[in-house]
Structure formats: C-alpha cells, structure tokens
C-alpha positions as CSV (number, residue, x, y, z in Angstrom):
1,M,162.8,149.1,126.3
2,K,164.6,151.5,124.0
3,A,163.2,152.3,120.6
4,V,163.5,155.0,117.9
5,R,160.2,156.7,117.5
6,I,158.6,159.5,115.7
7,H,155.8,161.6,117.0
8,E,155.6,163.7,113.8
9,F,156.7,163.5,110.4
10,G,159.7,165.4,109.1
11,G,163.4,165.4,108.6
12,A,166.0,163.0,110.5
13,D,165.7,165.1,113.6
14,V,162.2,163.9,114.4
15,M,163.6,160.5,115.3
16,K,163.9,160.1,119.1
17,L,165.6,157.2,121.2
18,E,163.2,156.7,124.0
19,D,161.8,154.3,126.6
20,T,158.6,152.6,125.6
21,E,156.6,149.5,126.5
22,R,157.9,146.2,125.2
23,P,155.3,144.8,122.6
24,V,153.3,141.7,123.6
25,P,152.9,139.1,120.7
26,A,149.4,138.3,119.3
27,P,148.6,134.6,119.1
28,D,150.0,134.3,115.6
29,E,153.0,136.4,116.2
30,I,156.6,136.1,117.8
31,L,158.4,138.6,119.9
32,V,162.0,139.1,118.6
33,K,164.8,140.5,120.7
34,V,166.4,142.6,117.9
35,Y,170.2,142.4,117.4
36,A,170.2,144.4,114.2
37,S,167.9,146.4,112.0
38,G,168.4,147.3,108.2
39,V,168.0,150.8,107.1
40,N,165.9,151.1,103.8
41,P,164.6,153.9,101.9
42,V,161.1,153.2,102.7
43,D,162.2,154.1,106.5
44,W,162.9,157.7,105.8
45,K,160.0,158.0,103.1
46,I,157.7,157.1,106.0
47,R,159.5,159.3,108.5
48,E,158.7,162.1,106.0
49,G,155.1,161.2,106.0
50,G,154.8,158.5,103.3
51,N,153.1,158.9,99.9
52,D,149.4,159.1,98.9
53,V,149.0,155.3,99.1
54,L,150.7,154.8,102.5
55,R,149.6,157.8,104.4
56,S,146.2,156.5,105.5
57,F,148.0,153.6,107.1
58,L,150.5,155.5,109.2
59,T,149.6,156.5,112.8
60,L,151.7,158.4,115.3
61,P,153.7,157.7,117.3
62,M,155.5,155.0,115.4
63,T,158.8,153.0,115.5
64,L,160.4,152.8,112.2
65,G,162.3,149.8,110.7
66,W,161.2,146.9,108.6
67,D,164.3,144.7,108.5
68,A,165.1,142.6,111.6
69,A,167.6,139.8,112.8
70,G,167.5,138.6,116.2
71,V,166.4,135.9,118.7
72,V,162.9,134.7,119.6
73,E,162.1,135.8,123.0
74,E,158.5,134.7,123.2
75,T,156.1,133.0,120.9
76,G,152.3,133.6,120.5
77,S,149.9,130.8,121.5
78,H,149.2,129.6,118.0
79,V,152.8,129.6,116.8
80,T,154.4,126.2,116.3
81,G,157.3,126.7,114.0
82,F,159.6,128.6,116.4
83,Q,160.8,128.3,120.0
84,K,162.6,130.7,122.4
85,G,166.1,131.1,121.6
86,D,165.9,130.6,117.8
87,A,168.0,133.0,115.7
88,V,165.7,134.5,113.1
89,Y,165.4,137.1,110.4
90,G,162.5,138.7,108.7
91,V,160.1,141.6,108.3
92,P,158.1,143.3,111.3
93,N,154.6,144.2,110.9
94,F,154.4,146.9,108.3
95,P,153.6,149.7,109.0
96,G,153.4,148.7,112.8
97,D,156.0,148.9,115.4
98,G,159.2,148.4,113.8
99,S,162.8,147.1,114.2
100,Y,164.5,150.3,115.4
101,A,164.1,148.8,118.9
102,E,165.4,146.4,121.5
103,Y,162.3,144.3,120.7
104,C,159.7,143.9,117.9
105,T,156.6,141.6,117.2
106,A,155.8,140.1,113.9
107,K,153.6,137.5,112.4
108,A,155.5,134.3,112.5
109,T,154.9,133.7,108.8
110,Q,157.1,136.9,108.0
111,F,160.2,135.4,109.7
112,A,162.5,132.3,109.1
113,I,165.5,130.9,110.8
114,K,168.6,133.2,110.1
115,P,171.2,132.0,107.6
116,K,173.8,130.3,109.5
117,R,176.7,131.4,107.4
118,I,176.3,135.2,108.3
119,R,176.0,137.3,111.5
120,F,173.0,139.1,112.7
121,N,174.3,142.4,111.3
122,E,174.5,140.9,107.8
123,A,171.2,139.0,108.2
124,A,169.4,142.3,109.2
125,G,170.4,143.6,105.7
126,V,168.5,140.9,103.9
127,P,164.8,140.5,104.2
128,L,163.1,143.6,102.9
129,A,165.5,144.1,99.9
130,A,165.7,140.4,99.2
131,L,162.1,139.7,99.4
132,T,161.4,142.7,97.1
133,A,163.9,141.3,94.5
134,W,162.6,137.7,94.9
135,T,158.8,139.0,94.5
136,G,159.7,141.0,91.4
137,L,161.9,138.3,89.6
138,F,160.0,135.1,90.4
139,Y,156.3,135.8,91.5
140,W,155.7,138.6,89.0
141,G,158.6,138.3,86.6
142,K,158.4,134.5,86.3
143,L,161.9,134.4,85.5
144,Q,163.3,130.9,84.3
145,A,166.7,129.4,83.7
146,G,168.1,130.4,80.3
147,Q,166.1,133.6,80.1
148,R,167.7,137.0,79.6
149,I,167.0,139.7,82.2
150,L,167.8,143.3,82.5
151,I,168.1,144.8,85.8
152,Q,168.0,148.4,86.3
153,G,169.5,150.0,89.4
154,A,171.6,146.8,89.9
155,S,174.0,148.1,92.4
156,G,171.5,149.1,95.0
157,G,170.0,147.0,97.6
158,V,167.3,145.4,95.8
159,G,169.3,145.1,92.6
160,S,172.3,143.6,94.0
161,F,170.0,140.7,95.5
162,A,168.2,140.5,92.1
163,V,171.5,140.0,90.2
164,Q,172.5,137.2,92.5
165,F,169.1,135.5,92.6
166,A,168.8,135.6,88.9
167,K,172.3,134.1,88.3
168,A,171.7,131.4,90.9
169,K,168.6,130.4,89.2
170,G,170.4,130.2,85.7
171,A,169.4,133.3,84.0
172,Y,171.7,135.5,81.8
173,V,171.9,138.8,83.6
174,I,172.3,142.3,82.2
175,A,172.9,145.0,84.7
176,I,172.6,148.7,84.5
177,A,174.7,150.9,86.8
178,S,177.3,153.6,86.9
179,A,180.9,152.8,85.8
180,Q,182.2,152.6,89.3
181,N,180.0,149.6,90.1
182,H,180.8,147.5,87.0
183,D,183.6,145.3,88.6
184,Y,181.3,144.8,91.7
185,L,178.4,143.7,89.6
186,K,180.6,141.3,87.6
187,Q,181.8,139.9,90.9
188,I,178.4,139.1,92.1
189,G,177.2,137.4,88.8
190,A,176.4,139.9,86.0
191,D,177.1,138.7,82.6
192,E,177.0,142.1,81.0
193,V,177.1,145.6,82.5
194,I,175.7,148.8,80.9
195,D,176.9,152.3,82.0
196,Y,173.7,154.3,82.1
197,K,175.8,157.6,81.9
198,T,177.5,156.8,78.6
199,Q,175.5,154.1,77.0
200,K,171.9,153.9,75.7
201,F,170.4,150.5,76.8
202,E,167.5,151.0,74.5
203,D,170.0,150.9,71.3
204,L,172.0,148.0,72.6
205,L,169.4,145.5,73.7
206,H,166.5,143.7,72.2
207,D,164.4,140.4,72.9
208,I,164.7,140.6,76.7
209,D,162.5,138.2,78.5
210,V,162.2,140.2,81.7
211,V,163.1,143.8,82.7
212,L,163.3,144.5,86.5
213,E,163.2,148.2,87.4
214,A,165.0,148.5,90.6
215,S,166.3,151.9,90.2
216,P,165.2,154.8,92.4
217,V,164.5,156.9,89.3
218,R,160.7,157.4,88.9
219,D,160.2,158.3,85.0
220,N,157.5,156.8,83.0
221,R,159.6,157.9,79.9
222,E,162.4,155.6,80.9
223,R,159.8,152.8,81.3
224,V,158.8,153.1,77.8
225,K,162.3,152.6,76.7
226,S,162.5,149.6,79.0
227,V,159.4,148.1,77.4
228,G,160.9,148.6,74.0
229,V,163.7,146.1,74.7
230,L,161.5,143.4,75.7
231,K,160.6,140.5,73.4
232,E,157.1,140.0,72.3
233,G,155.1,138.7,75.3
234,G,157.9,139.7,77.8
235,I,157.4,141.0,81.2
236,F,158.3,144.5,82.7
237,V,158.3,144.5,86.5
238,S,158.8,147.7,88.6
239,V,159.4,147.8,92.3
240,N,158.4,151.4,92.4
241,T,154.8,150.8,93.2
242,D,154.3,154.4,94.0
243,L,154.4,155.4,90.4
244,P,151.5,154.2,88.3
245,F,151.9,153.3,84.6
246,T,151.0,156.2,82.3
247,D,148.8,155.8,79.2
248,E,152.2,155.8,77.1
249,V,153.7,152.8,79.2
250,I,150.5,150.8,78.7
251,A,150.5,151.6,75.0
252,A,153.9,150.4,74.7
253,L,153.1,147.2,76.7
254,T,150.2,146.5,74.4
255,K,152.2,147.0,71.4
256,K,154.7,144.2,72.5
257,Q,151.8,142.1,73.9
258,A,153.9,142.3,77.1
259,T,152.9,142.3,80.7
260,G,153.6,145.1,83.0
261,E,153.6,144.6,86.9
262,L,154.0,146.9,89.9
263,A,155.6,144.5,92.4
264,A,154.7,145.0,96.1
265,N,157.0,143.1,98.5
266,Q,155.6,139.9,99.9
267,P,157.0,138.9,103.3
268,R,156.7,135.1,102.9
269,Q,158.5,132.7,105.2
270,D,159.0,130.0,102.4
271,W,160.9,132.6,100.4
272,L,163.0,133.6,103.3
273,E,164.0,130.0,103.9
274,E,164.9,129.5,100.3
275,I,166.9,132.9,100.4
276,A,168.6,131.5,103.6
277,Q,169.6,128.2,101.8
278,L,171.2,130.2,98.8
279,I,173.1,132.3,101.3
280,D,174.3,129.3,103.2
281,E,175.3,127.6,100.0
282,G,177.5,130.5,99.0
283,H,175.5,131.5,96.1
284,V,174.4,134.8,97.5
285,Q,176.5,137.3,99.4
286,V,175.4,140.1,101.6
287,F,177.3,143.4,101.6
288,V,177.3,145.7,104.5
289,S,178.2,149.2,103.7
290,K,178.3,150.7,107.1
291,V,177.0,150.0,110.8
292,F,175.6,152.5,113.1
293,P,174.7,152.2,116.7
294,L,171.0,152.8,117.4
295,E,171.6,156.3,118.7
296,Q,173.3,157.4,115.4
297,V,170.0,156.7,113.5
298,A,169.8,160.2,112.1
299,E,173.3,159.8,110.5
300,A,172.2,156.4,108.9
301,H,169.1,158.0,107.5
302,R,171.1,160.9,105.9
303,E,173.4,158.4,104.3
304,S,170.5,156.4,102.9
305,E,169.0,159.4,101.5
306,S,172.1,160.2,99.5
307,W,171.2,157.3,97.2
308,H,175.0,156.4,96.9
309,V,175.1,153.4,99.2
310,R,176.5,150.1,97.8
311,G,175.4,147.5,99.9
312,K,173.3,147.7,103.2
313,L,173.2,150.2,106.1
314,I,172.7,148.5,109.4
315,L,171.6,149.8,112.9
316,E,173.4,147.6,115.5
317,V,171.2,147.1,118.6
318,V,173.1,144.4,120.3
319,K,176.7,143.4,119.7
320,E,176.7,139.8,118.6
321,D,179.3,138.7,121.2
322,E,177.5,140.3,124.2
C-alpha cells in the first residue's frame, strides 16, 4: 500500500510517499481502508521530533496522521461492533502507524460509524479536534447547560468544535478570536466575541464558569489572566498539555478555589457516536478549509504550520465517487 512515512525527524521534506506492507489488525482492532485523513498540528510537531513528553514514544520509520475516515476492510477476531463495509471515522493508534496511508489499523473502541450527513473528506476532519474539544468541555470542564464558558482560540480546529458543542448543550458561549473571524464565530453559535488584538478580556469578563484554552499560544502569564475571570470554584482547562502550570498559575487557581486541568484527548467510541448524532441533527457543522491529494502532504503541513487556517485541512486518499 501507499503511505506517507518519515525515516528521520525534520521539516516537511522528510515525508516520503512510499510502498509499505499493509497492516494486520490485532484481535481488538479494525483495518480501515482510508478515504481521507485530517491534518493537525500534532502531525507536524511529531514530524519535527515531538516534545519532551512524546519523544520517548516515537519510533522510526513512522506513518503520520491521527484523523481518519474510511471503510472497514477487516475486523480482528474479538471485534463485534463493526463489519466489513461499514463507513467509519475515528483516531488511529497513537503514536503508531497513522492515517496518511491507504490503510490503517486502530483499536475498534477508537472508531464509530461515520456521520451520515457528511462525506468522508469532512468526516476525516472531525475526530481528533472534536474529541479534544469534547474531553476539555465535558470530561474535565464539566460544562452544564446555562453555564458561561470562555473559549480562547475559538476559530481554530478545536475551538470551532468547542463553540458548537457548548452551544448545542445549552451553555452561554464567549469566544476570543481576531476580528476577521467574528462573523464566522457568531454564525456557529458564539453569544459574544472578543477581539484579542484590541480588547482585554480580563477587563471585560468575570464570574465565568469554565475557561477552555484552545489557543496555540503557550504563555502561563495569559493563563493567570484567564484564571482571574473565573468565578469562585470555576474550572480552567487547557488542551496545551505540553505546557505545565507554573507556580503563579497554581497560586491564581488556589486564590479562586478553582480547578486547573491539562486535558489530554480521549479517543472514545461513545463520544464519537454522540458527536456523529449532533452532526446528523444539524447542530454541528464541519468546515473544510482545503483538500490536498496525498502526494501534496508537504504543502498541507506548511499550510497548517502557518496557524492561519480556519476549518480543517484534509488529505484525500480515495475520491469518494470512485
């Protein structure tokens, strides 16, 4: 099969489209014929060598990509929930052999039936970012209907899903983004939008129930400001798990009797099923920014590295009408 693999860490040019063995599913896994793969910042961060936390888990050569939509080709002997031909979406084994390939394997519990309302290209842009948002909002943030949530980095991949999920569950959503994304964020459900370039959110807000840090900015001084707008006993959640809280952040949390969480993604089938239902009911839209053929993977990475992508970047492995 064809797969995009790296044999060394480095820039976009280390990715090579090559022939490799088709993976074989373990008893608890499925083999997926990949129609499309999402492109996420974690992909190029791992291509560069990862961070101190990830590096010990990375072995070369490696196939990148942890967002997939496709069709079940084969099921492991212990798998009962899927059968050959099912259209599915989910997260391949991380950091194993990824979805920049014609086939990938994954634990069956990390995939679900694809939302029927959208095509494979759109579905491939959902799992990783949506699960990151879901984990942050509901598992760690414990967000409830009627609560006020502040979402930082709201126009990005994770932030866009977070806005829609929070709104669908009945929360009051305050989003932070640059001015050119305000109309977009109001369109997908934000109740208020703050321009981080011209407005100081820490002067405008107070008594927020949950703050979700989905911004790529890694700055603990900004986190102190975010904690400052929480209500007593509020919750601050960051998806930037590679940046630990400093003593200043912990002191700010203690002062507010607030909880601070670094929210690692959880690839759970039950959450993917609930997300698919929200998409099929029309509560959540998937915005695809650009679609690249597999051989243009380097161009897709360079686009992602610009941090100026609204919506998802997709690698198309199989055209859906083929």
